[in-house]
C-alpha positions in Angstrom: 8.5 4.3 -6.2 6.2 4.6 -9.2 3.5 7.2 -8.9 0.5 5.0 -9.4 -2.7 4.8 -7.4 -3.8 1.4 -6.3 -6.8 -0.1 -8.1 -8.6 -3.1 -6.7 -8.5 -6.3 -8.8 -11.6 -8.5 -9.4 -10.5 -11.0 -6.7 -10.1 -8.3 -4.0 -6.4 -8.0 -4.4 -4.6 -4.6 -5.1 -1.8 -3.7 -7.4 1.3 -2.6 -5.5 2.1 1.0 -6.3 5.8 0.2 -6.3 6.5 -3.2 -7.9 3.2 -3.7 -9.7 2.6 -7.2 -8.3 -0.7 -8.2 -6.6 -1.3 -7.6 -2.9 -3.7 -10.3 -1.7 -6.7 -9.5 0.4 -6.3 -9.3 4.2 -2.7 -8.2 4.0 -0.7 -5.6 6.0 0.4 -2.8 3.6 2.3 0.5 3.6 0.2 3.5 2.6 2.1 6.3 0.9 0.5 9.7 0.3 0.9 11.4 -3.1 -0.8 14.3 -4.8 -3.0 11.7 -6.7 -4.2 10.0 -3.5 -3.0 7.1 -1.4 -0.6 4.6 -2.9 -0.7 1.1 -1.4 2.5 -1.0 -1.4 3.6 -4.3 0.0 4.7 -3.9 3.6 8.3 -5.1 3.1 11.7 -3.6 3.2 12.3 -4.2 -0.5 9.0 -2.6 -1.7 8.3 0.3 0.7 9.9 3.5 1.7 9.6 4.7 5.3 9.4 8.3 4.2 5.8 9.6 4.7 4.5 6.1 5.0 1.8 4.7 7.3 1.0 1.1 7.9 -2.4 -0.2 7.1 -4.6 -3.2 6.3 -5.8 -4.1 2.8 -9.1 -5.9 3.2 -11.2 -7.5 0.5 -11.0 -4.8 -2.3 -10.4 -1.7 -0.1 -8.2 -0.2 2.4 -9.8 -1.1 5.7 -7.5 1.0 8.0 -4.4 3.1 8.0 -2.5 3.8 11.2 0.5 5.9 12.4 3.6 6.8 10.6 6.4 4.3 9.9 9.6 5.4 11.5 12.8 5.0 9.6 15.4 2.8 11.4 
């Protein structure tokens, strides 16, 4: 995972902290914590790590909520 903090894009999307592709508004996301703040990633097996991750909801240009830890299977 790249160590990059998520910045909102003009249309309310976010840049994924792992793959760099846009995360559209109103999407479920994985929230990873780093020393630089929260990193938002796509909530998919290919893009997110379960280590120290929480699931959340990316609203229109901001993280609306972040919930409990994601357990590794």
